[in-house]
VEXDREN-2710 file (C-alpha; in Angstrom, 1 decimal):
% VEXDREN-2710
k/r/px/py/pz
1/MET/23.8/21.8/142.6
2/GLY/22.8/18.1/143.1
3/ARG/24.3/15.8/145.7
4/PRO/27.9/15.0/145.1
5/ARG/28.5/11.4/143.9
6/VAL/31.2/9.3/145.6
7/VAL/32.0/6.1/143.7
8/ILE/33.9/3.4/145.6
9/VAL/35.5/0.5/143.6
10/GLY/35.7/-2.7/145.6
11/ALA/34.1/-3.9/148.9
12/GLY/37.0/-5.5/150.6
13/PHE/38.3/-4.2/154.0
14/ALA/39.2/-0.8/152.6
15/GLY/36.1/-0.2/150.4
16/TYR/33.5/-1.6/152.8
17/HIS/34.8/0.5/155.7
18/ALA/35.1/3.6/153.5
19/ALA/31.5/3.3/152.4
20/ARG/30.3/2.6/155.9
21/LYS/32.0/5.6/157.5
22/LEU/31.2/7.9/154.7
23/ALA/27.5/7.0/154.8
24/ARG/27.4/7.9/158.5
25/ARG/29.2/11.2/157.9
26/ALA/27.2/12.2/154.9
27/ARG/23.8/11.4/156.4
28/GLY/22.1/11.5/153.0
29/ARG/24.0/14.5/151.7
30/ALA/26.0/12.5/149.2
31/ASP/25.1/9.8/146.6
32/ILE/27.5/6.9/147.6
33/VAL/27.8/4.1/145.1
34/LEU/29.8/0.9/145.9
35/VAL/30.8/-1.0/142.8
36/ASN/31.5/-4.7/143.7
37/PRO/30.9/-8.0/141.8
38/THR/29.3/-9.6/144.9
39/ASP/26.6/-8.3/147.3
40/TYR/28.8/-9.1/150.4
41/PHE/31.9/-8.0/152.2
42/LEU/34.0/-11.2/152.8
43/TYR/35.8/-11.4/156.1
44/LEU/38.8/-13.2/154.6
45/PRO/40.6/-14.3/157.8
46/LEU/37.9/-16.9/158.6
47/LEU/38.1/-18.5/155.1
48/PRO/40.3/-21.5/156.3
49/GLU/37.5/-22.4/158.7
50/VAL/35.0/-22.3/155.9
51/ALA/37.2/-24.6/153.8
52/THR/37.4/-27.1/156.6
53/GLY/33.7/-27.2/157.6
54/ILE/33.9/-25.3/160.9
55/LEU/32.0/-22.2/159.6
56/GLU/29.0/-22.0/157.4
57/PRO/30.1/-20.1/154.2
58/ARG/27.6/-17.3/154.6
59/HIS/28.7/-16.7/158.2
60/CYS/32.0/-15.1/157.1
61/THR/30.2/-12.7/154.7
62/VAL/28.5/-9.4/155.6
63/SER/25.6/-8.4/153.4
64/ILE/26.2/-5.0/151.8
65/PRO/22.5/-4.0/151.3
66/ASN/21.7/-5.0/154.9
67/THR/24.6/-3.3/156.7
68/LEU/25.2/-0.2/154.6
69/PRO/22.1/2.0/154.7
70/GLY/22.6/5.0/152.5
71/VAL/24.9/3.2/150.1
72/ARG/23.8/2.1/146.7
73/LEU/25.3/-1.2/145.6
74/LEU/26.2/-1.6/141.9
75/LEU/26.7/-5.3/141.2
76/ALA/29.5/-5.0/138.7
77/GLU/33.3/-5.1/138.1
78/ALA/35.1/-1.8/137.3
79/HIS/36.5/-2.1/133.8
80/SER/38.1/1.2/132.8
81/LEU/38.4/4.8/133.8
82/ASP/38.2/8.1/131.9
83/ILE/40.0/10.4/134.3
84/GLN/39.5/13.6/132.3
85/ARG/35.7/13.1/132.0
86/ARG/35.4/11.6/135.5
87/LYS/33.6/8.4/134.3
88/LEU/34.0/4.8/135.4
89/SER/33.1/2.1/133.0
90/TYR/31.8/-1.2/134.4
91/VAL/30.6/-4.7/133.4
92/ASP/27.7/-6.3/135.3
93/PRO/27.6/-10.1/136.2
94/GLU/25.6/-10.8/133.0
95/GLY/27.9/-9.0/130.6
96/GLY/26.1/-5.7/130.4
97/HIS/28.2/-2.5/130.1
98/GLY/27.6/0.8/131.7
99/GLN/29.2/4.1/132.8
100/LEU/29.1/6.0/136.0
101/GLU/30.0/9.7/136.6
102/TYR/31.7/10.6/139.8
103/ASP/32.7/13.7/141.8
104/ARG/35.0/11.7/144.1
105/LEU/36.4/8.2/143.3
106/VAL/37.8/5.7/145.8
107/LEU/40.0/3.0/144.3
108/ALA/39.8/0.0/146.8
109/ALA/40.0/-2.8/144.3
110/GLY/42.1/-5.0/146.6
111/SER/44.3/-7.8/145.4
112/VAL/44.4/-11.1/143.5
113/ASN/46.5/-14.3/143.7
114/ARG/50.2/-13.7/143.0
115/LEU/51.3/-16.2/140.3
116/LEU/54.9/-17.0/139.7
117/PRO/56.2/-18.1/136.3
118/ILE/56.4/-21.8/137.2
119/PRO/55.2/-24.3/134.6
120/GLY/51.9/-25.9/135.4
121/ILE/50.8/-23.7/138.3
122/ALA/47.9/-21.9/136.6
123/GLU/46.6/-25.3/135.4
124/HIS/47.1/-27.5/138.5
125/ALA/47.1/-25.3/141.6
126/HIS/44.1/-24.2/143.7
127/GLY/44.1/-20.6/144.9
128/PHE/42.6/-19.4/148.1
129/ARG/41.1/-15.9/147.9
130/GLY/37.3/-16.1/148.0
131/LEU/34.3/-18.1/149.0
132/PRO/34.2/-20.2/145.7
133/GLU/37.9/-21.3/146.4
134/ALA/37.1/-22.2/150.0
135/LEU/34.0/-24.2/149.0
136/TYR/35.9/-25.9/146.2
137/LEU/38.8/-26.8/148.5
138/ARG/36.4/-28.3/151.1
139/ASP/34.9/-30.5/148.4
140/HIS/38.3/-31.4/146.9
141/LEU/39.9/-32.5/150.2
142/THR/36.8/-34.6/151.0
143/ARG/36.8/-36.1/147.6
144/GLN/40.5/-37.0/147.6
145/LEU/40.1/-39.0/150.9
146/GLU/36.9/-40.7/149.7
147/LEU/38.6/-41.7/146.4
148/ALA/41.7/-42.8/148.3
149/ALA/39.5/-45.0/150.6
150/ALA/37.9/-46.7/147.5
151/THR/41.0/-47.4/145.4
152/PRO/42.8/-50.8/145.5
153/ASP/46.0/-49.1/144.1
154/PRO/48.4/-48.2/146.9
155/ASP/50.3/-45.7/144.8
156/GLU/47.1/-43.8/143.9
157/ARG/46.0/-43.9/147.5
158/ARG/49.3/-42.4/148.6
159/ASP/49.1/-39.6/146.0
160/ARG/45.5/-38.8/146.9
161/LEU/46.4/-38.6/150.6
162/THR/49.2/-36.1/150.0
163/PHE/48.6/-32.4/150.2
164/VAL/51.1/-29.7/149.2
165/VAL/50.7/-26.1/150.4
166/VAL/53.0/-23.5/148.8
167/GLY/53.5/-20.4/150.9
168/ALA/54.0/-20.2/154.6
169/GLY/52.6/-16.8/155.3
170/TYR/49.3/-16.3/157.3
171/THR/47.1/-17.9/154.7
172/GLY/49.3/-20.9/153.9
173/VAL/50.0/-21.7/157.6
174/GLU/46.3/-21.5/158.5
175/VAL/45.1/-23.5/155.5
176/CYS/47.7/-26.1/156.3
177/ALA/46.9/-26.2/160.0
178/HIS/43.2/-26.5/159.6
179/GLY/43.4/-28.7/156.5
180/GLN/45.6/-31.2/158.3
181/LEU/43.2/-31.6/161.2
182/PHE/40.2/-31.8/158.7
183/THR/41.7/-34.6/156.6
184/ASP/42.7/-36.5/159.8
185/THR/39.1/-36.3/160.9
186/ILE/37.8/-37.6/157.6
187/ALA/40.4/-40.4/157.5
188/ARG/39.4/-41.7/160.9
189/ARG/35.8/-41.9/159.7
190/LEU/36.4/-43.8/156.5
191/PRO/36.8/-47.6/157.0
192/GLY/39.0/-47.9/153.8
193/LEU/41.6/-45.6/155.4
194/ALA/42.1/-47.4/158.7
195/GLY/45.5/-46.7/160.1
196/GLU/46.4/-44.3/157.2
197/GLN/47.4/-40.7/158.0
198/PRO/47.2/-38.0/155.3
199/ARG/50.5/-36.4/154.5
200/TRP/50.8/-32.6/154.5
201/LEU/53.8/-30.6/153.2
202/LEU/54.2/-26.8/153.7
203/LEU/56.8/-25.2/151.4
204/ASP/58.3/-21.7/151.4
205/ILE/61.4/-20.2/149.9
206/ALA/61.8/-18.2/153.1
207/GLU/64.0/-19.4/156.0
208/ARG/61.1/-19.8/158.4
209/VAL/57.3/-20.0/158.4
210/LEU/55.5/-16.7/159.0
211/PRO/58.6/-14.8/158.0
212/GLU/56.8/-11.5/158.6
213/LEU/56.2/-12.2/162.3
214/ASP/58.2/-12.2/165.4
215/PRO/60.6/-15.2/165.4
216/ARG/59.1/-16.5/168.6
217/LEU/55.6/-16.7/167.0
218/SER/57.1/-18.2/163.9
219/ALA/58.8/-20.9/166.0
220/ASN/55.6/-21.6/167.9
221/ALA/53.6/-22.2/164.7
222/ASP/56.4/-24.3/163.3
223/ARG/56.4/-26.5/166.4
224/VAL/52.6/-27.0/166.4
225/LEU/52.6/-28.0/162.7
226/ARG/55.6/-30.4/163.0
227/GLU/54.1/-32.1/166.1
228/ARG/51.0/-32.8/164.1
229/GLY/53.1/-34.5/161.4
230/VAL/53.2/-31.6/158.8
231/GLU/56.4/-31.7/156.8
232/VAL/57.6/-28.0/157.0
233/ARG/60.2/-27.4/154.3
234/THR/61.8/-23.9/154.2
235/ARG/64.0/-22.7/151.4
236/THR/62.0/-25.0/149.2
237/SER/59.6/-24.3/146.3
238/VAL/57.9/-25.9/143.4
239/GLN/59.8/-26.1/140.1
240/GLU/57.0/-27.6/138.1
241/ALA/53.4/-28.7/138.6
242/MET/51.8/-31.6/136.8
243/ARG/48.5/-33.4/137.0
244/GLU/50.1/-36.3/138.9
245/GLY/52.3/-34.3/141.3
246/VAL/55.0/-31.6/141.8
247/ARG/58.7/-31.4/141.2
248/LEU/60.5/-29.4/143.9
249/ASN/63.5/-27.1/143.4
250/ASP/65.7/-29.8/145.0
251/GLY/64.7/-32.2/142.3
252/GLN/62.4/-34.4/144.4
253/PHE/59.1/-35.4/142.9
254/ILE/56.0/-35.5/145.2
255/GLY/53.0/-37.4/143.9
256/THR/49.8/-35.5/144.8
257/ARG/46.5/-34.4/143.4
258/SER/46.3/-31.4/145.7
259/LEU/48.5/-28.3/145.2
260/ILE/47.2/-25.4/147.3
261/TRP/48.7/-22.0/146.2
262/CYS/49.1/-19.5/149.1
263/VAL/52.1/-17.5/147.8
264/GLY/50.6/-14.2/148.5
265/VAL/48.8/-11.5/146.6
266/ARG/49.4/-8.7/144.1
267/PRO/47.4/-5.6/143.5
268/ASP/44.3/-6.1/141.3
269/PRO/45.3/-5.8/137.6
270/PHE/42.6/-3.1/137.2
271/VAL/45.1/-0.7/138.9
272/ASP/47.6/-1.2/136.1
273/SER/45.0/-0.3/133.4
274/LEU/44.3/3.2/134.9
275/GLY/47.3/5.0/133.6
276/LEU/48.0/6.5/137.1
277/PRO/51.5/6.4/138.6
278/THR/52.1/3.1/140.5
279/ASN/54.7/1.7/143.0
280/LYS/55.0/-2.1/143.1
281/GLY/51.7/-2.3/141.1
282/ARG/49.8/0.0/143.6
283/VAL/48.5/3.5/143.0
284/VAL/50.8/6.2/144.3
285/VAL/49.0/8.3/146.9
286/ASP/50.1/11.0/149.4
287/GLU/49.7/10.7/153.2
288/TYR/46.1/11.9/152.8
289/LEU/45.4/8.9/150.5
290/SER/44.7/11.1/147.5
291/VAL/46.3/10.8/144.1
292/PRO/48.8/13.6/143.4
293/ASP/47.5/15.8/140.4
294/HIS/44.1/14.2/140.7
295/ARG/42.8/15.3/144.1
296/GLU/39.3/13.9/143.4
297/ILE/40.7/10.3/143.3
298/TYR/41.6/8.5/146.5
299/ALA/43.1/5.0/146.9
300/CYS/43.4/2.7/149.9
301/GLY/44.1/-0.9/150.9
302/ASP/46.1/-3.3/148.8
303/ALA/45.5/-1.2/145.7
304/ALA/47.3/1.8/147.1
305/ALA/51.0/2.6/147.8
306/VAL/50.4/4.5/151.0
307/PRO/53.5/6.2/152.6
308/ASP/54.2/4.6/155.9
309/LEU/54.9/7.5/158.3
310/THR/56.1/5.1/161.0
311/ARG/58.8/3.9/158.6
312/PRO/60.0/6.8/156.4
313/GLY/60.6/5.8/152.8
314/GLU/58.5/2.6/153.0
315/ILE/54.9/2.0/152.0
316/THR/52.3/0.3/154.3
317/PRO/52.1/-3.5/154.0
318/MET/49.1/-5.2/152.4
319/THR/47.2/-6.2/155.5
320/ALA/43.5/-6.1/156.5
321/GLN/44.4/-3.9/159.5
322/HIS/45.9/-1.2/157.2
323/ALA/43.1/-1.5/154.6
324/GLU/40.3/-1.1/157.2
325/ARG/41.9/2.0/158.8
326/GLN/42.8/3.5/155.4
327/GLY/39.2/3.0/154.2
328/LYS/37.9/4.9/157.3
329/LEU/40.4/7.7/156.8
330/VAL/39.4/8.1/153.1
331/ALA/35.9/8.7/154.3
332/VAL/37.1/11.4/156.8
333/ASN/39.2/13.1/154.1
334/ILE/36.4/13.0/151.5
335/ALA/34.0/14.6/154.0
336/ALA/36.7/17.2/154.7
337/SER/37.0/18.0/151.0
338/TYR/33.4/19.2/151.2
339/GLY/34.1/21.3/154.2
340/GLN/33.0/18.8/156.9
341/GLY/35.9/18.4/159.4
342/VAL/39.6/18.5/158.6
343/ARG/41.6/16.0/156.5
344/ARG/44.1/13.8/158.3
345/ARG/47.3/12.1/157.4
346/TYR/47.4/8.3/157.5
347/ARG/49.6/7.1/160.4
348/HIS/49.1/3.7/162.0
349/LYS/51.4/1.2/163.6
350/ASP/50.3/-2.4/163.5
351/LEU/48.7/-3.5/166.7
352/GLY/49.8/-7.1/166.4
353/PHE/48.8/-10.2/164.5
354/VAL/46.8/-13.4/165.1
355/VAL/47.2/-16.8/163.4
356/ASP/44.7/-19.5/164.1
357/LEU/46.3/-23.0/164.0
358/GLY/43.1/-25.0/164.6
359/ASP/42.0/-26.9/167.7
360/GLY/43.3/-25.1/170.8
361/ALA/46.4/-23.7/169.0
362/ALA/47.2/-20.2/167.8
363/ALA/50.0/-17.7/167.6
364/ALA/49.3/-14.0/168.5
365/ASN/51.2/-10.9/169.5
366/PRO/48.6/-8.3/170.6
367/LEU/50.4/-5.0/171.2
368/GLY/53.7/-6.9/170.7
369/VAL/53.1/-9.4/173.5
370/PRO/53.9/-12.9/172.1
371/LEU/51.2/-15.6/173.1
372/ALA/50.8/-19.3/172.3
373/GLY/48.3/-22.0/173.0
374/ARG/45.0/-21.3/174.7
375/PRO/45.6/-17.6/175.5
376/ALA/46.5/-17.0/171.9
377/LYS/43.4/-18.9/170.8
378/LEU/41.2/-16.7/173.0
379/VAL/42.8/-13.5/171.7
380/THR/42.5/-14.7/168.1
381/ARG/38.8/-15.6/168.3
382/GLY/38.1/-12.5/170.3
383/TYR/39.9/-10.3/167.7
384/HIS/37.9/-11.8/164.9
385/LEU/34.6/-11.4/166.7
386/LEU/35.4/-7.7/167.3
387/SER/36.6/-7.1/163.8
388/VAL/33.8/-8.7/161.7
389/PRO/31.2/-5.9/161.1
390/ALA/28.1/-8.2/161.5
391/GLY/27.0/-11.8/162.2
392/ARG/29.1/-12.4/165.3
393/SER/26.5/-14.6/167.0
394/ARG/26.3/-16.9/164.0
395/ILE/30.1/-17.3/164.0
396/ALA/30.2/-17.9/167.8
397/ILE/27.4/-20.6/167.4
398/ASP/29.4/-22.3/164.6
399/TRP/32.4/-22.4/166.9
400/LEU/30.3/-23.8/169.8
401/LEU/28.8/-26.5/167.5
402/ASP/32.2/-27.5/166.2
403/ALA/33.5/-27.9/169.8
404/THR/30.6/-30.0/170.9
405/MET/29.4/-32.0/167.8
406/PRO/31.1/-34.1/165.1
407/ARG/31.8/-32.0/161.9
408/GLN/29.5/-32.7/158.9
409/ILE/31.6/-34.0/156.1
410/VAL/29.9/-34.2/152.7
411/GLN/30.7/-32.8/149.3
412/VAL/28.2/-30.2/148.2
413/GLY/29.4/-30.0/144.6
414/LEU/28.6/-26.3/144.2
415/VAL/31.8/-25.2/142.6
416/ARG/33.6/-27.0/139.8
417/ALA/37.3/-26.5/139.1
418/PRO/36.8/-24.1/136.0
419/GLY/34.8/-21.8/138.4
420/VAL/37.9/-21.1/140.5
421/PRO/40.7/-20.2/138.0
422/LEU/44.0/-19.4/139.9
423/ASP/44.8/-16.6/137.5
424/THR/42.0/-14.1/138.1
425/SER/43.1/-12.0/135.1
426/SER/43.1/-14.9/132.7
427/PRO/41.6/-14.0/129.2
428/GLU/39.0/-16.7/129.3
429/LEU/37.1/-14.9/132.0
430/PRO/34.3/-12.6/130.7
431/VAL/36.0/-9.5/132.1
432/PRO/39.8/-9.2/131.4
433/HIS/40.4/-7.3/134.6
434/SER/39.5/-7.6/138.2
435/HIS/38.1/-9.5/141.2
436/HIS/37.5/-6.8/143.7
437/GLY/37.5/-7.1/147.4
END
């Protein structure tokens, strides 16, 4: 009998932590294969700081080969699954196809941008889910201001200096907060924009920003944004997107070249292709995170509909906190399936949330205690440093440099618009399915 093979699909919060914990438990007694299209785990909460030049792009990534000894990385995207024969088909980055047999399978394929059926969104909006999008956005914001400074046409200048963010959840609020400070900094440095202030709009159909948070935190974030000049418009959305601007659902037209789409996420489309029972697009699992009728398959994170034992009848929300803990529990339960330890049920109550608003501002509720201003900022940065699995000193040094030196503002031109399609399951991509992680 050879070593059992555990295949983990996706290296986001759930998959990365499942692989890490399992490798420590197995100590070489299992063949652990992590299938992911990139060689890094991306610490998503710091992406807005990459998009605005505070953090170097690699500093919010964690190398899989360097930090997961005992785990074999397969650079590929999962393509399809033969449940009866226990085989996973995959496609590598250069289009090569292969198959992998497994004894245990962990589905941690994560999520992708959630698109709404609004005309023009897929063509004209910029998503915000990965490093390419963050790098592209940094270049795009810089380019719009530089082009605005150079044009003699006042209408074109106004449109280029207008930025519309759709979605006032965590990502949208942070992108808007950091983006607004970033464009103000650029505008002050460009002689052609003397006295001009970029215009930012934050739209959401909800009744308040950060609708999933405590109303006091929501009110604090709303106040910070409005004081900086951001136009926060609740109960408002985009009816149509065009190259030259957006039409809102109240009929108003806003001229802009920058529509930033932060409406949330949906489970990776790979999940739909598996033929397993789903709930809201997520694989149905029991409280031990295994798939009923297929005990050798586990699912965790955004790809899994995990029963929330703290709220009977509900499933756990799609948050990094849940994904990380579910990934760790999957490792425990897989080890238990081989007789090492006992399996446990997933039960976790959120410990609170942190939202970084740039400069000295943040909103946080550690263990339910609402904080604002500097105390919230300290908690937020401390939380991120504790949560990121590696590279803490590099992140801290970037923060120190940003606090003491002027930010470098240049376009690097690494990512062109076709490289960051908003719809990650669009047919023109080489693989029709997923972007894991």
